[in-house]
C-alpha positions in Angstrom: -5.0 11.0 16.7 -2.4 10.4 14.3 -0.8 12.3 11.5 1.0 10.6 9.0 2.5 13.0 6.8 5.6 14.3 5.0 5.1 11.3 2.1 4.5 10.6 -1.3 0.9 9.6 -0.9 -0.7 7.1 -3.2 -4.1 7.1 -2.4 -5.9 4.9 -5.0 -8.9 7.2 -4.8 -9.7 8.6 -8.4 -11.1 12.0 -6.6 -7.8 12.4 -4.7 -5.0 11.0 -7.1 -1.3 11.3 -6.1 0.1 13.7 -3.7 3.6 14.7 -3.9 4.1 15.9 -0.3 1.2 14.9 1.8 -0.1 13.0 4.4 -3.2 11.2 5.9 -5.3 12.1 9.4 -6.2 9.2 11.2 -9.0 9.4 13.9 -9.8 6.4 15.8 -10.1 3.3 13.1 -10.9 5.4 10.2 -9.2 8.2 8.0 -10.4 11.4 8.6 -8.6 13.5 6.1 -6.0 13.2 3.2 -4.5 16.4 1.9 -1.0 18.3 2.0 1.6 17.9 4.6 1.2 21.8 5.1 -2.5 22.0 5.2 -2.9 18.8 7.5 -0.4 20.2 9.9 -2.1 23.7 9.9 -5.6 22.1 10.5 -4.5 19.4 13.1 -1.5 20.8 15.0 -2.7 18.4 18.1 -2.4 15.4 16.4 0.6 13.0 16.9 2.9 13.2 14.1 4.6 10.2 12.2 7.0 11.5 9.9 7.4 9.5 6.7 10.8 11.3 5.8 10.1 11.2 2.2 8.6 7.8 2.0 5.8 6.4 0.0 2.5 6.5 2.0 -0.1 4.0 0.5 -3.0 1.8 1.6 -2.0 -1.3 3.3 -1.7 -4.9 0.9 -4.0 -7.5 1.2 -3.4 -11.3 0.8 -6.4 -13.1 -0.4 -5.0 -16.7 0.0 -2.5 -18.0 2.4 -1.9 -21.0 4.5 -0.6 -20.4 8.4 0.1 -23.8 9.2 2.9 -23.6 6.3 4.9 -20.8 8.6 7.3 -23.3 10.4 8.6 -25.2 7.0 10.9 -22.4 6.5 14.3 -24.1 6.2 12.6 -27.6 6.7 13.9 -30.9 5.0 11.8 -34.0 5.5 13.8 -37.3 5.5 13.0 -39.1 2.3 10.9 -36.4 0.4 11.6 -35.8 -2.9 8.7 -35.0 -4.9 8.2 -35.7 -8.5 4.5 -34.6 -9.0 2.2 -32.5 -7.6 0.5 -35.2 -5.2 3.8 -36.0 -4.0 4.5 -32.6 -2.7 1.1 -32.5 -1.0 1.5 -36.0 0.7 5.3 -35.6 1.3 5.4 -32.2 2.5 2.3 -30.2 3.3 0.1 -33.2 4.7 3.0 -34.5 6.7 3.3 -31.3 8.0 -0.5 -30.7 9.0 -0.7 -34.4 10.4 1.6 -33.3 13.0 0.6 -29.9 13.8 -1.1 -29.2 17.3 -2.8 -26.1 18.6 0.6 -24.6 20.1 2.4 -25.2 16.4 -0.8 -23.4 14.9 -0.3 -20.6 17.4 3.4 -20.4 16.8 2.6 -20.7 12.8 -0.2 -17.8 13.1 2.1 -15.6 15.2 5.3 -15.8 12.7 3.3 -15.2 9.6 1.5 -12.3 11.1 4.7 -10.3 12.3 6.0 -11.2 8.9 3.1 -9.6 7.3 3.2 -6.7 9.6 6.9 -6.1 8.3 6.0 -6.3 4.8 2.8 -4.0 4.7 0.3 -6.6 4.7 -2.8 -5.9 7.2 -5.5 -8.2 5.8 -5.2 -11.9 5.2 -7.6 -14.8 3.9 -6.3 -17.8 5.4 -6.9 -21.6 4.7 -5.7 -23.8 7.5 -5.2 -27.3 8.0 -3.8 -28.9 11.3 -5.2 -32.5 11.3 -3.1 -33.4 14.5 -5.6 -31.2 16.4 -8.5 -29.4 14.7 -11.0 -28.1 17.3 -10.2 -24.8 18.4 -7.5 -24.2 15.5 -9.6 -21.5 14.1 -10.1 -19.8 17.5 -6.4 -20.0 18.1 -5.7 -18.1 15.1 -8.1 -15.6 16.0 -6.5 -14.9 19.0 -3.4 -14.2 17.2 -4.9 -11.9 14.9 -6.4 -9.8 17.4 -3.2 -9.8 19.5 -1.0 -8.6 16.7 -3.8 -6.1 15.1 -4.6 -7.9 11.6 -7.9 -8.5 9.6 -8.4 -12.2 9.1 -11.0 -14.0 7.1 -10.2 -17.8 8.3 -11.3 -21.2 7.3 -10.6 -24.6 8.0 -9.5 -27.1 5.4 -11.9 -29.7 4.9 -10.8 -33.0 3.2 -11.4 -36.9 3.4 -7.8 -37.6 3.2 -7.6 -38.6 6.9 -10.9 -40.3 7.2 -14.1 -39.7 8.5 -13.8 -38.5 12.1 -11.1 -35.8 10.6 -13.4 -34.8 8.1 -16.1 -34.3 10.7 -14.0 -32.4 12.9 -13.0 -29.9 9.8 -16.8 -29.5 9.1 -17.4 -28.6 12.7 -14.6 -26.5 13.1 -15.8 -24.3 10.1 -19.5 -24.3 11.5 -18.4 -23.5 15.0 -16.2 -20.4 14.0 -18.8 -19.0 11.6 -21.0 -19.3 14.4 -18.5 -17.4 16.6 -18.2 -14.8 14.3 -21.6 -13.8 13.8 -21.9 -13.6 17.4 -19.1 -11.4 17.8 -19.6 -9.4 15.0 -15.8 -8.0 15.2 -14.8 -5.7 12.1 -11.5 -7.5 12.1 -12.8 -11.0 11.8 -14.5 -12.9 9.5 -15.2 -16.7 8.5 -15.4 -18.8 5.0 -16.2 -22.6 4.7 -12.9 -24.3 3.5 -12.4 -27.1 1.5 -9.4 -28.3 0.2 -9.2 -29.7 -3.7 -12.1 -31.5 -5.0 -10.1 -34.7 -5.4 -10.3 -35.3 -1.9 -13.6 -34.2 -1.0 -16.4 -36.7 -1.6 -19.9 -36.3 -2.9 -21.2 -36.7 0.7 -18.6 -34.7 2.0 -19.5 -31.6 0.1 -23.2 -32.3 1.2 -22.2 -32.1 4.9 -20.4 -28.9 4.4 -23.3 -27.2 2.5 -25.8 -28.5 5.4 -23.6 -27.3 8.1 -22.9 -23.9 6.5 -26.5 -23.3 5.7 -25.7 -20.3 3.6 -24.2 -18.4 5.9 -21.0 -17.5 4.1 -19.0 -18.2 0.9 -16.6 -21.0 0.4 -12.7 -20.9 0.0 -11.7 -24.1 -1.8 -8.7 -25.1 -3.9 -9.3 -25.8 -7.6 -7.9 -27.5 -10.5 -4.6 -26.5 -9.2 -3.2 -29.7 -10.7 -4.4 -32.0 -13.3 -4.9 -34.9 -10.9 -8.0 -32.4 -9.7 -9.4 -32.5 -13.3 -8.5 -36.4 -13.6 -10.5 -37.4 -10.5 -13.4 -35.3 -11.3 -13.8 -36.6 -14.7 -13.4 -40.1 -13.9 -15.0 -40.3 -10.4 -18.0 -38.2 -11.1 -18.3 -37.5 -14.9 -17.9 -33.6 -14.3 -14.9 -31.2 -14.2 -14.2 -29.5 -11.0 -16.1 -26.0 -11.4 -19.1 -28.1 -12.9 -19.2 -30.3 -9.8 -18.9 -27.2 -7.3 -21.9 -25.9 -9.3 -24.0 -29.2 -8.8 -23.5 -28.8 -5.1 -24.1 -25.0 -4.7 -20.7 -24.2 -3.6 -20.4 -21.3 -6.3 -21.4 -18.0 -5.8 -20.6 -14.1 -5.3 -18.8 -14.8 -1.8 -17.1 -18.0 -2.8 -13.4 -17.8 -3.6 -11.5 -20.4 -5.9 -7.8 -20.9 -5.2 -5.6 -21.2 -8.3 -8.1 -22.4 -11.2 -5.1 -23.2 -13.1 -6.7 -26.0 -15.4 -10.1 -24.4 -16.0 -11.5 -24.5 -19.6 -14.2 -22.0 -21.3 -17.0 -23.5 -20.2 -15.8 -23.3 -16.4 -14.7 -19.4 -16.8 -18.2 -18.8 -18.2 -19.6 -20.8 -15.1 -17.7 -18.9 -12.9 -18.5 -15.8 -14.4 -22.1 -16.3 -14.4 -22.4 -17.0 -10.7 -20.2 -14.1 -9.8 -17.6 -16.5 -7.9 -14.1 -14.9 -7.4 -10.8 -16.4 -8.1 -7.4 -16.0 -6.4 -4.1 -16.6 -8.5 -0.9 -17.7 -6.4 1.9 -17.4 -9.1 4.9 -18.2 -7.2 3.4 -21.4 -5.4 2.1 -22.4 -9.1 5.7 -22.2 -10.4 7.2 -23.7 -7.6 4.8 -26.6 -7.7 5.4 -26.9 -11.4 1.5 -27.3 -11.9 1.4 -24.5 -14.5 0.0 -20.8 -15.0 -3.6 -19.7 -13.9 -5.3 -18.3 -17.4 -5.3 -14.6 -15.6 -6.0 -12.7 -18.8 -8.8 -15.1 -19.8 -10.5 -14.7 -16.8 -10.2 -11.0 -16.5 -11.6 -10.9 -20.3 -14.7 -12.6 -18.9 -15.3 -10.4 -16.3 -14.3 -12.6 -13.3 -12.9 -10.9 -10.1 -9.4 -12.2 -9.6 -7.4 -11.4 -6.8 -3.8 -12.1 -5.8 -2.4 -14.5 -3.3 0.9 -15.9 -2.1 -0.3 -19.6 -1.2 2.5 -18.8 1.6 5.4 -19.2 -0.9 6.0 -15.8 0.7 4.2 -13.2 2.6 5.4 -10.1 0.5 2.7 -9.0 -2.0 5.1 -7.0 -4.2 7.1 -10.0 -4.9 3.8 -11.7 -5.9 2.9 -9.0 -8.3 6.3 -8.9 -9.8 5.9 -12.8 -10.3 2.3 -12.6 -11.6 3.3 -10.0 -14.4 6.2 -12.0 -15.4 4.5 -15.4 -15.7 1.4 -13.9 -17.4 3.9 -12.6 -20.5 5.5 -15.9 -20.4 2.2 -17.7 -20.6 1.0 -15.8 -23.4 4.4 -15.2 -24.9 4.1 -11.7 -25.2 5.7 -8.9 -23.5 2.9 -6.2 -23.6 0.3 -8.0 -21.4 -0.6 -8.4 -18.2 0.2 -5.0 -16.7 -3.3 -3.9 -16.1 -4.8 -6.9 -15.0 -1.9 -7.9 -12.2 -1.8 -4.4 -10.8 -5.6 -4.6 -10.6 -5.5 -8.0 -8.8 -3.5 -6.6 -5.9 -4.7 -3.1 -5.5 -8.4 -3.3 -6.6 -9.4 -6.8 -6.8 -8.4 -7.5 -3.6 -10.0 -4.7 -1.9 -13.2 -5.8 -3.8 -12.6 -9.5 -2.4 -12.4 -8.1 1.1 -15.2 -5.7 1.0 -17.2 -9.2 0.8 -16.2 -10.1 4.3 -15.1 -6.9 6.1 -17.5 -3.7 6.7 -14.4 -1.3 6.5 -13.4 0.1 3.0 -10.0 -1.3 2.2 -7.1 -0.6 -0.3 -7.8 3.2 -0.6 -6.8 6.4 1.3 -9.8 8.8 1.6 -12.0 10.3 4.4 -14.2 7.4 5.7 -11.9 4.4 4.7 -10.3 2.2 7.3 -7.1 3.3 8.7 -5.0 0.7 7.0 -1.8 2.4 6.0 1.8 1.9 5.3 5.0 3.8 4.8 7.6 2.4 2.2 11.5 3.3 2.4 11.5 4.1 -1.2 13.4 6.7 -2.6 13.2 7.1 -6.4 16.3 7.8 -8.5 14.0 8.3 -11.9 11.0 10.4 -12.3 8.2 9.7 -9.8 4.3 10.8 -10.4 0.9 9.4 -10.8 1.7 8.3 -14.5 4.0 5.7 -13.5 3.3 4.8 -9.8 2.8 1.2 -10.8 6.0 0.8 -12.9 7.9 2.1 -9.7 6.3 -0.6 -7.7 6.8 -3.4 -10.0 10.5 -2.8 -10.8 11.4 -0.5 -7.6 9.6 -1.7 -4.1 10.0 -4.8 -2.1 7.7 -5.9 0.8 11.0 -5.5 3.3 10.9 -1.8 2.4 8.0 -1.0 4.5 8.9 0.9 7.5 5.6 1.6 9.1 2.4 -0.5 9.2 -1.0 0.6 10.8 -4.3 -1.4 10.8 -7.3 0.0 11.9 -5.6 2.9 13.3 -3.6 1.1 15.5 0.2 1.5 14.9 1.5 -1.6 14.4 4.9 -1.1 13.3 7.0 2.3 13.3 10.5 2.9 11.7 11.1 -0.7 11.1 10.3 -1.8 14.8 7.1 -3.7 16.2 5.1 -1.7 18.5 3.9 -3.8 21.4 5.1 -6.8 20.5 8.3 -8.5 22.3 9.7 -10.0 19.0 12.7 -11.7 20.7 10.2 -13.8 23.0 8.1 -14.4 20.1 10.7 -15.7 18.0 11.9 -17.9 20.7 8.6 -19.4 21.3 8.4 -19.9 17.3 11.6 -21.5 17.1 10.8 -24.0 20.1 7.6 -25.1 18.5 9.4 -25.4 15.0 12.0 -27.7 16.9 9.5 -29.9 17.9 7.6 -30.4 14.6 10.6 -30.8 12.5 11.6 -33.4 15.1 8.1 -35.2 14.9 8.5 -35.1 11.2 11.8 -36.8 11.2 11.9 -39.0 14.2 15.0 -37.1 16.0 15.3 -33.9 17.9 16.6 -30.6 16.7 18.8 -28.1 18.2 18.4 -24.2 17.6 20.6 -24.0 15.1 18.8 -26.9 13.2 21.4 -29.4 13.8 20.0 -33.2 14.3 20.8 -34.3 17.9 
């Protein structure tokens, strides 16, 4: 039993609100009590104290869309790569990487991303994986890493026709096998979706195969209208816009998550809303790829559940929410919009998305909720209260200020140090695998400092 106390507590629970000097009592995998530090210490003297030292105690963060396979790309330069449009970004960088990524590389990528998540207060991820060099067993490999590091993970594999039929069939099979495995294990920390790349790389025949293999067991996690090429291909090849095409195949629904949705029109937004389908915004990635801005304000106005992801551009959800706000203001040419929508995406909607796949209540500190709690080393120099919490987060906090991370009652990081993980050994393995990947991509060998041999 842990007592995490001596901090400013942001509960995200309307009944409990904000506590200036409070704490959270953790019993097993759940929160047992939330209250003032004095009251909790008096009532539970036997609990092991974790001192927040005046920091901010808050619910751990959720990333609703990321890509583990891109973790080893940090600092990478691929010879001849100079993308001038979105398709060239995909083909020249990300597809090039996943075509060289084998199981060892997948494992190293997962380890790297998960350690970074822990350090930035993220305890739940929705990952969309691709490793076309070695598909079978890739989701199981990621699941093993998630279990070892103690994170919640909802996983899927990116089905695509881009590397011919056999690879496509393997990707479908990997999704189906992993869904079956999750059904068998009933692990509250692990979940499965059925993944698909963008519609311009998925034929009608492949959609039919995906739906047959899924057999209604789970929702779909798929990229939609991230670039205009997705829209053009759907119209030219199928006579339908992307969201309408998904509806034709029975892909939409309350457990399906559509990534990006930048170039959706009003009719598509209404269809997304009518089917209860979810959307996830990835602002930094969209800006980096120069593909446009998701119409978050319009989606929210229509009652669509919109969450926040990073597309692996970063693992810092607080960085992502800051950019989401700026992007929506810029897109609307109005300085007074987006505040509620973007903070809701991260602190409320992501928890609602997670509730579709995980049995424990996330995103809130209250009795009975999952013991997913973080401590931020944030000492405000301006007034701090329940009236301006999100303002402090948007303009003061960063993910790197996370000092303590707890997931399902397990202490993953304390005072900035990972618990039970040999970080030096992990980094050595990750470096070894990244050197191999970079060498395979550029046809040469790499040293530990990134020098070509």
